[in-house]
C-alpha positions as CSV (number, residue, x, y, z in Angstrom):
1,M,-58.7,24.9,-4.4
2,Y,-55.0,23.6,-3.1
3,R,-54.7,21.4,-6.4
4,K,-55.7,24.2,-9.0
5,H,-53.1,26.6,-6.8
6,T,-50.3,23.8,-7.0
7,K,-51.2,23.3,-10.8
8,K,-50.4,26.9,-11.4
9,I,-47.5,27.3,-9.4
10,K,-46.0,24.3,-11.4
11,T,-47.1,25.9,-14.9
12,A,-45.3,29.3,-13.8
13,E,-41.9,27.1,-13.2
14,H,-42.3,25.2,-16.2
15,A,-42.6,28.5,-17.8
16,K,-39.4,29.9,-16.7
17,H,-37.7,26.9,-18.0
18,F,-39.2,26.2,-21.2
19,K,-37.4,26.1,-24.3
20,S,-39.2,25.5,-27.4
21,I,-38.4,22.5,-30.0
22,K,-38.4,24.9,-32.7
23,T,-35.5,26.5,-30.8
24,Q,-33.8,23.4,-30.1
25,L,-33.8,22.0,-33.5
26,I,-32.4,25.3,-34.9
27,I,-29.4,24.9,-32.3
28,I,-29.0,21.3,-33.1
29,C,-28.8,22.2,-37.1
30,I,-26.2,24.9,-36.4
31,L,-24.0,22.7,-34.4
32,F,-24.2,19.7,-36.8
33,A,-23.3,22.2,-39.7
34,I,-20.5,24.5,-37.8
35,V,-19.1,22.2,-34.8
36,P,-17.4,19.5,-37.2
37,L,-16.0,22.6,-39.6
38,I,-14.9,24.3,-36.5
39,I,-13.0,21.0,-35.4
40,V,-11.6,20.4,-38.5
41,N,-10.4,24.0,-39.3
42,I,-8.7,24.5,-36.0
43,L,-7.1,20.8,-36.4
44,S,-5.7,21.3,-39.9
45,T,-4.4,25.2,-39.4
46,K,-2.4,23.7,-36.4
47,I,-1.4,20.7,-38.2
48,S,-0.7,22.8,-41.5
49,K,1.2,25.4,-39.4
50,D,3.6,22.8,-37.3
51,T,4.1,21.2,-40.8
52,L,5.0,24.4,-42.4
53,R,7.2,25.6,-39.5
54,D,9.1,22.3,-39.6
55,T,9.3,22.3,-43.6
56,S,10.7,26.0,-43.4
57,N,12.8,25.4,-40.5
58,Q,14.7,22.1,-42.5
59,L,14.8,24.5,-45.5
60,T,16.7,27.2,-43.9
61,V,18.9,25.2,-42.0
62,Q,19.7,23.9,-45.3
63,I,20.2,27.2,-46.8
64,M,22.3,28.4,-43.8
65,N,24.6,25.6,-43.9
66,Q,25.1,26.2,-48.0
67,A,25.5,29.9,-47.1
68,G,28.1,29.0,-44.2
69,I,29.9,26.7,-46.4
70,N,30.2,29.4,-49.3
71,V,31.4,31.9,-46.5
72,T,33.7,29.3,-45.1
73,H,35.0,28.8,-48.4
74,Y,35.8,32.6,-48.7
75,I,37.3,32.7,-45.6
76,D,39.7,29.6,-46.6
77,Q,40.6,30.9,-49.9
78,T,41.7,34.4,-48.7
79,E,43.7,32.7,-45.6
80,K,45.1,30.5,-48.1
81,S,46.2,33.5,-50.4
82,L,47.3,35.1,-47.4
83,T,49.5,32.2,-46.1
84,K,51.2,32.1,-49.6
85,F,52.0,35.6,-49.3
86,T,53.4,35.8,-45.6
87,V,55.3,32.3,-45.4
88,T,56.5,31.8,-48.9
89,D,57.2,35.3,-50.1
90,L,58.1,36.7,-47.1
91,I,59.5,34.4,-44.4
92,Q,60.8,31.5,-46.5
93,S,62.8,34.0,-49.1
94,N,64.1,35.6,-45.9
95,L,63.1,39.2,-47.1
96,L,61.8,40.0,-43.4
97,S,65.2,38.9,-41.9
98,N,67.3,40.8,-44.4
99,F,65.0,43.9,-43.8
100,Y,66.8,43.6,-40.3
101,S,70.0,43.3,-41.6
102,T,73.0,45.8,-40.8
103,D,73.9,45.9,-44.7
104,L,72.1,49.3,-45.8
105,M,71.9,48.0,-49.1
106,K,70.7,44.5,-48.2
107,K,68.0,46.0,-46.2
108,M,66.8,48.5,-48.7
109,K,66.8,45.8,-51.3
110,A,64.7,43.5,-48.9
111,E,62.3,46.7,-48.4
112,K,62.0,47.0,-52.0
113,E,61.3,43.8,-52.5
114,I,58.6,43.4,-49.7
115,K,56.6,46.3,-51.4
116,D,56.7,44.7,-54.6
117,K,55.1,41.6,-53.1
118,I,52.8,43.6,-51.4
119,I,51.7,45.4,-54.9
120,Y,51.8,41.8,-56.6
121,T,49.9,40.3,-53.9
122,E,47.1,43.0,-54.0
123,S,46.7,43.0,-57.6
124,L,46.6,39.0,-58.0
125,D,43.7,38.9,-55.3
126,S,41.2,41.6,-55.3
127,T,39.9,40.3,-51.9
128,M,42.7,42.2,-50.3
129,S,43.0,45.7,-50.9
130,N,45.6,47.1,-48.8
131,I,48.3,44.8,-47.1
132,S,50.7,46.5,-44.1
133,L,53.6,45.4,-42.3
134,I,53.9,47.1,-38.8
135,F,57.3,46.5,-37.1
136,R,58.2,46.8,-33.3
137,D,60.2,50.0,-34.2
138,G,57.2,51.7,-35.5
139,V,58.4,51.4,-39.1
140,I,55.5,50.6,-41.5
141,L,55.6,49.1,-45.0
142,G,52.8,49.1,-47.3
143,N,51.5,50.2,-50.5
144,G,50.7,53.6,-49.9
145,T,48.2,52.1,-47.6
146,S,44.8,54.4,-46.7
147,I,44.6,53.2,-43.2
148,P,45.4,56.0,-40.9
149,K,49.0,55.4,-39.2
150,E,47.9,55.9,-35.8
151,D,45.4,53.1,-36.2
152,L,48.2,50.8,-37.7
153,V,50.6,51.6,-34.7
154,F,47.6,50.8,-32.3
155,V,47.7,47.5,-33.9
156,N,51.0,46.7,-31.8
157,S,49.3,47.3,-28.4
158,L,46.6,44.6,-29.4
159,N,47.1,41.1,-28.3
160,I,47.7,39.4,-31.8
161,T,48.9,35.8,-32.3
162,D,50.2,33.8,-35.2
163,K,46.8,32.7,-36.2
164,Y,44.6,34.8,-38.3
165,T,42.1,37.3,-36.4
166,W,39.3,38.6,-38.4
167,T,37.8,41.9,-37.1
168,S,35.4,44.3,-38.0
169,G,37.1,47.7,-37.6
170,L,40.2,48.8,-36.6
171,G,40.8,52.2,-34.6
172,S,38.9,55.0,-36.1
173,E,37.8,52.6,-39.4
174,S,34.8,51.2,-37.9
175,E,33.2,50.0,-41.1
176,K,35.6,48.1,-42.9
177,V,36.9,44.2,-42.3
178,Y,40.5,43.5,-41.4
179,I,43.0,40.3,-40.7
180,L,45.4,40.5,-38.3
181,Q,48.4,38.1,-37.8
182,Q,51.6,38.3,-35.9
183,L,54.7,36.9,-38.2
184,T,57.8,35.5,-36.4
185,F,61.0,35.3,-37.9
186,L,64.7,34.7,-37.3
187,V,67.2,37.3,-37.3
188,D,70.8,36.3,-36.4
189,N,69.0,33.0,-34.6
190,E,67.1,35.5,-32.6
191,K,63.1,35.5,-32.9
192,Q,61.6,38.9,-34.4
193,S,58.0,39.8,-35.2
194,C,55.9,41.9,-37.0
195,N,52.2,42.4,-37.5
196,L,50.1,41.8,-40.5
197,V,47.1,44.3,-41.3
198,V,45.1,43.2,-44.4
199,E,42.0,45.4,-45.6
200,L,39.4,43.3,-47.2
201,N,37.4,43.9,-49.8
202,T,33.7,42.5,-48.5
203,D,32.0,42.8,-52.0
204,N,32.4,38.9,-53.0
205,L,31.2,38.6,-49.3
206,K,28.4,40.6,-49.5
207,T,27.6,39.1,-53.3
208,I,27.4,35.8,-51.5
209,L,25.1,36.8,-48.7
210,D,22.9,38.9,-50.9
211,G,22.4,36.0,-53.5
212,I,20.6,33.9,-50.6
213,E,16.8,34.0,-51.1
214,L,14.6,34.2,-48.0
215,P,11.0,34.8,-47.2
216,D,9.4,38.4,-47.0
217,S,10.4,40.3,-43.8
218,S,13.4,37.8,-43.2
219,S,16.9,39.1,-42.4
220,L,20.5,37.7,-42.5
221,S,23.1,38.9,-40.7
222,L,27.0,38.3,-40.5
223,L,27.9,39.3,-37.1
224,S,31.8,39.6,-35.9
225,D,30.7,39.8,-32.4
226,K,27.6,41.0,-30.2
227,D,27.8,44.4,-31.0
228,T,29.4,44.7,-34.8
229,Q,27.3,43.7,-38.1
230,V,29.7,42.9,-40.8
231,H,26.8,42.8,-43.4
232,T,22.9,42.7,-42.8
233,K,20.2,41.7,-45.7
234,G,16.7,43.0,-44.6
235,N,15.7,45.2,-41.9
236,V,16.4,44.0,-38.1
237,H,16.9,46.0,-34.7
238,K,20.6,45.8,-33.4
239,S,19.3,44.6,-30.1
240,V,17.5,41.7,-31.5
241,L,20.8,40.5,-33.0
242,S,22.7,41.3,-29.6
243,Q,20.0,39.1,-28.1
244,V,20.3,36.3,-30.2
245,W,24.1,36.1,-30.1
246,D,23.8,35.6,-26.5
247,T,21.4,32.8,-27.2
248,I,23.1,30.7,-29.8
249,N,25.4,27.9,-29.0
250,K,28.7,28.5,-30.0
251,K,30.1,24.8,-29.8
252,E,27.6,23.9,-32.2
253,S,28.4,24.6,-36.1
254,T,24.7,25.2,-37.0
255,G,21.2,25.2,-35.0
256,S,17.8,26.9,-34.8
257,F,15.1,27.9,-32.4
258,S,12.2,29.9,-31.9
259,S,12.2,33.5,-30.2
260,N,9.6,36.4,-30.1
261,D,7.7,34.9,-32.8
262,Q,10.4,34.5,-35.0
263,M,12.5,31.3,-36.4
264,V,16.3,32.0,-36.0
265,T,18.8,30.0,-37.8
266,Y,22.5,30.5,-37.3
267,Y,25.7,28.9,-38.7
268,N,29.0,29.6,-36.3
269,L,31.9,30.3,-38.8
270,N,35.5,29.0,-38.3
271,N,36.9,32.5,-37.8
272,G,34.7,33.1,-34.8
273,W,32.0,34.9,-36.8
274,S,28.2,34.0,-36.7
275,L,25.9,34.0,-39.6
276,I,22.2,34.6,-38.4
277,S,19.1,34.1,-40.1
278,L,15.7,35.9,-38.9
279,I,12.5,34.7,-40.2
280,P,9.1,35.9,-38.6
281,L,6.7,33.3,-38.2
282,S,3.8,35.2,-39.7
283,S,5.6,35.4,-43.1
284,L,5.6,31.6,-43.2
285,T,2.0,31.1,-42.6
286,K,0.7,34.5,-44.3
287,Q,-1.0,32.7,-47.1
288,L,-2.1,29.9,-44.7
289,D,-3.8,32.4,-42.5
290,F,-5.5,34.0,-45.7
291,A,-6.7,30.3,-46.1
292,T,-8.2,30.1,-42.8
293,F,-10.0,33.3,-42.9
294,L,-11.9,32.2,-45.8
295,I,-12.6,28.9,-44.2
296,W,-14.0,31.0,-41.0
297,L,-16.1,33.0,-43.6
298,L,-17.5,29.6,-45.1
299,I,-18.3,28.4,-41.5
300,F,-20.5,31.6,-40.9
301,L,-22.4,30.8,-44.4
302,A,-22.8,27.1,-43.3
303,G,-24.3,28.8,-39.9
304,I,-26.6,30.9,-41.7
305,L,-27.8,28.2,-43.9
306,A,-28.2,25.9,-41.0
307,I,-30.4,28.4,-39.3
308,I,-32.9,28.9,-42.5
309,V,-33.0,24.9,-42.8
310,G,-33.6,24.4,-38.9
311,R,-36.3,27.0,-39.0
312,Y,-38.1,25.2,-41.8
313,V,-37.7,21.7,-40.2
314,A,-38.4,22.9,-36.7
315,N,-41.8,24.7,-38.0
316,S,-42.7,21.5,-39.4
317,F,-42.6,19.8,-36.2
318,A,-43.5,22.6,-34.0
319,N,-46.6,23.7,-35.5
320,P,-48.6,20.5,-35.2
321,I,-47.3,20.2,-31.6
322,I,-48.3,23.7,-30.9
323,L,-51.8,22.8,-32.2
324,L,-52.0,19.8,-30.0
325,M,-50.7,22.0,-26.7
326,D,-53.7,24.4,-27.3
327,L,-56.2,21.3,-27.4
328,M,-54.6,20.3,-24.4
329,K,-55.1,23.5,-22.5
330,K,-58.9,22.9,-23.3
331,A,-58.8,19.7,-22.2
332,E,-57.4,20.9,-18.8
333,N,-60.4,23.3,-18.7
334,G,-62.6,20.2,-18.8
335,D,-63.5,19.8,-22.4
336,M,-63.3,16.3,-23.0
337,T,-64.8,16.7,-26.6
338,V,-61.8,18.4,-28.1
339,R,-60.1,16.2,-31.2
340,A,-57.1,16.9,-33.4
341,K,-57.3,17.5,-37.1
342,V,-55.6,14.4,-39.2
343,R,-53.5,15.3,-42.0
344,G,-50.5,13.8,-44.1
345,Q,-49.0,10.7,-43.7
346,N,-46.3,11.2,-41.2
347,E,-45.5,10.6,-37.5
348,I,-47.1,13.8,-36.9
349,T,-50.3,12.5,-38.4
350,R,-49.8,9.2,-36.1
351,L,-49.4,11.2,-33.1
352,C,-52.6,13.1,-33.8
353,Q,-54.7,9.9,-34.5
354,S,-53.1,8.6,-31.1
355,F,-53.9,11.9,-29.5
356,N,-57.7,11.4,-30.9
357,H,-57.8,7.8,-29.6
358,M,-56.5,8.8,-26.0
359,F,-59.2,11.1,-25.3
360,D,-61.8,8.7,-26.5
361,N,-60.5,6.1,-24.3
362,I,-60.5,8.9,-21.5
363,C,-64.1,9.8,-21.8
364,A,-65.3,6.2,-21.7
365,L,-63.0,5.8,-18.8
366,L,-64.7,8.9,-17.1
367,R,-67.9,7.2,-17.9
368,E,-67.3,4.0,-16.0
369,T,-65.3,6.0,-13.1
370,K,-69.1,8.0,-12.8
371,D,-71.1,4.4,-12.3
372,V,-68.1,3.0,-10.2
373,I,-68.4,6.1,-7.8
374,H,-72.2,5.7,-7.7
375,H,-72.0,2.1,-6.6
376,T,-69.1,2.9,-4.4
377,I,-71.3,5.5,-2.5
378,M,-74.2,2.7,-1.8
379,D,-71.6,0.1,-0.8
380,T,-69.9,2.5,1.6
381,E,-73.5,3.5,3.3
382,K,-74.0,0.0,3.9
383,L,-70.2,-0.6,5.0
384,T,-71.0,2.3,7.8
385,A,-74.1,0.7,9.0
386,A,-72.2,-2.7,9.5
387,A,-69.0,-1.1,11.4
388,T,-71.5,0.5,13.8
389,N,-73.1,-2.9,14.7
390,S,-69.5,-4.4,14.8
391,V,-68.6,-1.7,17.4
392,A,-71.2,-2.4,19.7
393,S,-70.7,-6.5,19.4
394,F,-67.0,-6.2,20.1
395,D,-67.5,-3.9,23.3
396,Q,-69.6,-6.9,24.7
397,L,-67.2,-9.4,23.9
398,S,-64.0,-7.5,25.2
399,F,-66.0,-7.3,28.6
400,S,-66.7,-11.2,28.6
401,I,-62.8,-11.9,27.7
402,E,-61.8,-9.4,30.4
403,G,-63.5,-11.4,33.2
404,I,-62.0,-14.7,32.0
405,A,-58.4,-13.2,32.0
406,E,-59.1,-12.1,35.8
407,G,-60.2,-15.8,36.7
408,T,-57.2,-17.3,34.8
409,N,-54.9,-15.0,36.2
410,N,-56.2,-15.7,39.9
411,Q,-55.9,-19.8,39.1
412,A,-52.0,-19.0,37.8
413,E,-51.1,-17.2,40.9
414,D,-52.4,-20.4,42.8
415,A,-50.7,-22.7,40.5
416,T,-47.3,-20.6,41.1
417,E,-47.7,-20.9,44.8
418,G,-48.2,-24.8,44.8
419,S,-45.3,-24.9,42.6
420,Q,-42.9,-23.0,45.1
421,A,-44.1,-25.3,48.2
422,M,-43.2,-28.2,46.0
423,S,-39.7,-26.4,44.9
424,D,-39.4,-25.8,48.8
425,L,-39.8,-29.7,49.5
426,S,-37.7,-30.5,46.7
427,D,-34.7,-28.6,48.2
428,E,-35.2,-30.4,51.7
429,I,-35.2,-33.8,49.9
430,G,-32.3,-32.8,47.8
431,K,-30.5,-31.7,51.0
432,L,-31.3,-35.0,52.7
433,L,-30.0,-37.0,49.6
434,M,-26.9,-35.0,49.5
435,T,-26.2,-35.9,53.2
436,S,-26.6,-39.6,52.7
437,K,-24.8,-39.6,49.4
438,N,-21.8,-37.8,51.3
439,I,-22.2,-40.6,54.1
440,A,-22.3,-43.2,51.5
441,K,-19.5,-41.7,50.0
442,S,-17.4,-41.4,53.1
443,N,-18.1,-45.1,53.9
444,E,-16.9,-46.0,50.5
445,G,-13.6,-44.2,51.7
446,S,-14.0,-46.4,54.7
447,K,-14.0,-49.4,52.7
448,E,-11.2,-49.0,50.9
449,M,-9.4,-48.3,54.0
450,I,-10.6,-51.3,55.6
451,H,-9.3,-53.2,52.5
452,T,-6.0,-51.6,52.9
453,A,-5.8,-52.2,56.4
454,T,-6.7,-55.8,56.0
455,K,-4.1,-56.1,53.5
456,S,-1.7,-54.3,55.8
457,M,-2.5,-56.9,58.8
458,D,-2.0,-59.8,56.4
459,S,1.4,-58.5,55.7
460,L,1.9,-57.8,59.4
461,N,1.3,-61.5,60.3
462,D,3.5,-62.5,57.4
463,S,6.1,-60.3,58.6
464,M,5.8,-61.2,62.3
465,A,5.9,-65.2,61.0
466,S,8.9,-64.3,58.9
467,S,10.7,-62.2,61.7
468,L,10.4,-65.7,64.0
469,K,12.0,-67.5,61.6
470,V,14.7,-65.2,61.6
471,V,15.2,-64.9,65.0
472,E,15.5,-68.8,65.0
473,E,17.7,-68.9,62.3
474,I,20.2,-66.2,64.2
475,R,19.9,-68.1,67.3
476,K,21.2,-71.4,65.8
477,S,24.0,-69.7,63.6
478,M,25.1,-68.0,67.4
479,N,25.3,-71.8,68.7
480,E,27.2,-72.9,65.8
481,L,29.8,-69.6,66.3
482,S,29.9,-70.3,69.9
483,I,31.1,-73.9,69.0
484,F,33.4,-72.4,66.2
485,N,34.7,-70.3,69.1
486,K,35.6,-73.1,71.3
487,N,37.4,-74.9,68.8
488,V,39.3,-72.0,68.0
489,D,40.4,-71.8,71.8
490,S,41.8,-75.3,71.5
491,L,43.8,-74.3,68.4
492,M,44.8,-71.6,70.4
493,K,46.2,-73.9,73.3
494,L,48.2,-75.8,70.3
495,L,49.4,-72.6,69.1
496,D,50.6,-71.9,72.7
497,D,52.1,-75.4,73.4
498,I,54.2,-74.9,69.5
499,S,55.3,-71.5,70.8
500,E,56.5,-72.9,74.0
501,Q,58.4,-75.8,72.4
502,T,59.9,-73.4,69.8
503,N,61.1,-71.2,72.5
504,L,62.8,-74.2,74.1
505,L,64.3,-75.3,71.1
506,S,65.6,-72.0,70.4
507,L,67.2,-72.0,73.9
508,N,68.9,-75.3,73.2
509,A,70.1,-74.1,70.1
510,S,71.8,-71.0,71.8
511,I,73.3,-73.3,74.6
512,E,74.8,-75.6,71.5
513,A,75.9,-72.6,69.5
514,A,77.8,-71.1,72.6
515,R,79.6,-74.6,73.2
516,A,80.6,-74.8,69.4
517,G,82.3,-71.4,69.8
518,E,83.5,-69.7,66.8
519,A,82.2,-72.1,64.5
520,G,78.4,-72.2,65.9
521,K,78.0,-68.0,65.4
522,G,75.7,-68.8,62.2
523,F,73.9,-71.4,64.0
524,A,73.5,-68.9,67.2
525,V,72.2,-66.5,64.8
526,V,69.2,-68.7,63.6
527,A,68.6,-69.6,67.1
528,E,67.9,-65.8,68.0
529,E,65.5,-65.7,65.1
530,I,63.6,-68.8,66.1
531,R,63.5,-67.3,69.6
532,N,62.0,-64.0,68.1
533,L,59.6,-65.9,66.1
534,S,58.3,-67.7,69.1
535,E,57.8,-64.6,70.9
536,Q,56.1,-63.1,67.9
537,S,53.7,-66.3,67.7
538,K,53.1,-65.9,71.4
539,N,52.1,-62.6,71.4
540,S,49.9,-62.7,68.2
541,T,48.2,-66.0,70.2
542,N,47.7,-63.9,73.2
543,I,45.8,-61.0,71.0
544,V,43.8,-63.5,69.1
545,R,42.6,-64.8,72.5
546,D,41.9,-61.8,73.7
547,N,39.8,-61.3,70.5
548,L,38.2,-64.6,70.7
549,L,37.4,-63.9,74.6
550,K,35.6,-60.5,73.7
551,M,34.0,-62.3,70.6
552,E,32.4,-65.0,73.0
553,Q,31.5,-62.2,75.4
554,K,29.7,-60.6,72.5
555,T,28.1,-63.9,71.4
556,N,26.9,-64.4,74.9
557,D,25.4,-60.8,74.9
558,T,23.8,-61.5,71.5
559,F,22.4,-64.6,72.7
560,T,20.4,-62.7,75.3
561,F,19.3,-60.4,73.3
562,I,18.1,-63.0,70.8
563,E,16.0,-64.4,73.6
564,K,14.7,-61.1,74.5
565,S,13.7,-60.6,71.2
566,T,11.9,-63.9,70.7
567,L,10.0,-63.3,74.0
568,I,9.1,-59.8,72.6
569,F,8.2,-61.3,69.1
570,S,6.4,-63.8,70.7
571,T,4.1,-61.7,72.8
572,Q,3.6,-59.3,69.4
573,E,2.6,-62.3,67.6
574,T,-0.2,-62.8,70.3
575,S,-1.4,-59.1,70.1
576,V,-1.5,-58.7,66.2
577,K,-3.7,-61.9,66.1
578,N,-6.1,-60.3,68.7
579,A,-6.1,-57.0,66.9
580,D,-6.7,-59.0,63.7
581,E,-9.8,-60.5,65.1
582,T,-11.0,-57.2,66.5
583,F,-10.6,-55.5,63.2
584,R,-12.5,-58.3,61.2
585,E,-15.2,-57.6,63.5
586,L,-15.1,-54.1,62.7
587,V,-15.1,-54.8,58.9
588,H,-18.2,-56.5,59.3
589,N,-20.1,-54.0,61.0
590,L,-19.1,-51.4,58.5
591,L,-20.4,-53.6,55.8
592,T,-23.6,-54.0,57.5
593,V,-23.5,-50.2,57.7
594,D,-23.0,-49.8,54.1
595,T,-25.8,-52.0,53.2
596,N,-28.2,-50.0,55.1
597,L,-26.7,-46.6,53.7
598,N,-27.5,-48.0,50.4
599,D,-31.0,-48.9,51.3
600,I,-31.4,-45.6,52.6
601,N,-30.3,-43.8,49.3
602,L,-32.4,-45.9,47.0
603,Q,-35.4,-44.8,49.0
604,L,-34.5,-41.1,49.0
605,Q,-34.0,-41.3,45.4
606,G,-37.5,-42.7,44.8
607,M,-38.6,-39.9,46.6
608,Q,-36.6,-37.6,44.3
609,S,-38.2,-39.1,41.4
610,L,-41.5,-39.1,42.9
611,K,-41.2,-35.1,43.6
612,N,-40.0,-34.5,40.5
613,K,-43.1,-35.9,38.8
614,T,-45.4,-34.0,41.1
615,S,-43.5,-30.8,40.8
616,E,-43.4,-31.2,37.1
617,K,-46.9,-31.6,36.8
618,I,-47.5,-28.5,38.9
619,L,-45.1,-26.6,36.9
620,N,-47.3,-27.9,33.9
621,I,-50.4,-26.9,35.3
622,A,-49.1,-23.5,36.2
623,A,-47.8,-23.0,32.6
624,L,-50.7,-24.2,31.1
625,T,-52.7,-21.5,33.4
626,E,-49.8,-18.8,32.5
627,E,-50.5,-19.6,28.9
628,T,-54.1,-19.4,29.1
629,A,-54.1,-16.4,30.9
630,A,-51.6,-14.7,28.1
631,S,-54.0,-16.1,25.7
632,A,-56.8,-14.4,27.4
633,E,-54.6,-11.0,27.5
634,Q,-53.8,-11.5,23.8
635,V,-57.5,-12.3,22.6
636,K,-58.4,-9.0,24.9
637,D,-55.9,-7.1,23.2
638,L,-56.9,-8.5,19.9
639,S,-60.4,-7.7,20.2
640,N,-59.6,-4.1,21.5
641,E,-57.4,-3.7,18.5
642,Q,-60.5,-5.2,16.4
643,L,-62.5,-2.8,18.2
644,D,-60.1,0.0,16.9
645,V,-59.6,-1.1,13.7
646,I,-63.9,-1.3,13.2
647,K,-63.8,2.4,14.8
648,D,-61.2,3.0,12.1
649,L,-63.0,1.2,9.3
650,S,-66.2,3.1,10.3
651,A,-64.3,6.4,10.2
652,L,-62.7,5.4,6.8
653,S,-66.2,4.6,5.4
654,K,-67.2,8.0,6.0
655,E,-64.4,9.5,4.8
656,L,-64.6,7.2,1.7
657,S,-68.2,8.3,1.4
658,D,-67.2,11.9,1.4
659,S,-64.2,11.5,-0.9
660,M,-66.7,9.6,-3.2
661,N,-69.2,12.3,-3.4
662,T,-66.4,15.3,-3.9
663,L,-65.0,12.8,-7.0
664,N,-68.5,12.7,-8.1
665,T,-68.9,16.4,-8.1
666,S,-65.3,16.7,-9.8
667,I,-66.2,14.1,-12.6
668,Q,-69.7,16.1,-13.4
669,A,-67.5,19.2,-14.3
670,F,-66.1,17.4,-17.4
671,L,-67.9,17.6,-20.7
672,L,-68.1,14.2,-22.2
């Protein structure tokens, strides 16, 4: 029931998300037919529009450049004619200077000639219709000008320079075009000026602009400033031109840009005016838009054709598949005798053949499954009986293994206690061996000290012998020094005799010098010096004798000290010999103790080795016992696990038997 319920849920979910192959094939045909055409149409339209705009832009720029050149030529020719009139006819001929002359006849003649020149210039150049000269005093010269006088007087209030100023509108006249210029000339070496006003006939200019061919709905305008249109071809709103005027770059002679779906092209003239062309982008792409519409219509027709073709192809694929689906539904209800009709020679034919072959194999598999289920049910019953017997046998085996494990655990505890006792004995022997090693180590230090002390005693004996020899040498040297002092005393006595004889000789010399009188004075001085030398020698001898007496006394004291030292060194030598004999006996005794300690250490090491072997054996017995106990526990656990497995196997065999019976019942529902 659960499986059938799950199958129904899955079938409902598939139905929600089901999409027929027929629909998918029709969609694919439409996509393959329309998508490439749409992509090509979009790309070609975009590229064509961009190319057309670029080409039109370049063409318009060239047309505007040519128109700008023509208008510039018109401006240059007009200014050239006007320059000839002002410079040659008026200034260089001194007509303006003569007009300010105080000679009335000269002034009137100049006025008449100025008017003649104006009439001649107007008749010669049809571009200039009215020429007027406005002087500072309000005098106006012209050929019956149609410009109101107040407008001409208004010119003097404007800031006009000697350069030509082109303007559209003057005073009340806002529709006409004028050229303004200030003329400067000399009158009695003083500068004077007047203003020139020329009304232009713009028919030629309009002809030039009207002759330019532009696309439909386009406009061409000549602006003198933001708000003044000199001439406009086509329809354009004034606000649009004002906005374009603010946008264009006055520093460039020409340029183009797009604004408000319009292509703007401009040309800046040399008189400050601008020539502006406005071409709607829609007028450029009008024919292209119509062609694009035709292509979209073709795409629509291609989509309808794709639906028809896709439906035909989908039916050829879908109908056999729908038939197979109906047969599969019958098979889902248990009818395994369904077979598809084989028609034609295509992939669907092979699919039907494979479908029939698959169901033949499924029927054969189900028959074999019935036989296998029957044998499996019989084997499962045998397995259940064997599992029941195994459960009883494993219960008995588990009880026996439990007794073995308990005895092994008791044996392991006894082995552990014996191992602990041997460990305590090992610790005591170790402590005794450590004490013996410490004594031996201390004895080793004593041996080294004895060896050092022996060397010290030998050195001391050698030093005592050397000291006695040195004392004897000192005593001999002192005897020789005493003899030398005695010899020096004899020498000192001889010096005393020499000093007395020298003193006596000095006394005799003094007496003889006194007898000689004046002639013996020099000899008396020598006698006096000899006497002084005798006295000094006597004093030195006395000092030396005193020092010798002191030296003799010190020598005698030294003799006494040496005698005492000799006695002390003799006594010390006897003591050193006695100490050396005693020390050698002590060394002999210590060597005997060291030998005995070495023997004790060897015996303790033997005990330690024997103890280690015994402890190792006990540990091996304990480890073996523990391993046996662990193995017994493992065998017990394994037997319990095996018992659980056998029980589970028994339960599984029952479940398998029930499942086989259920499967057998389910297979019986299939019609073979």
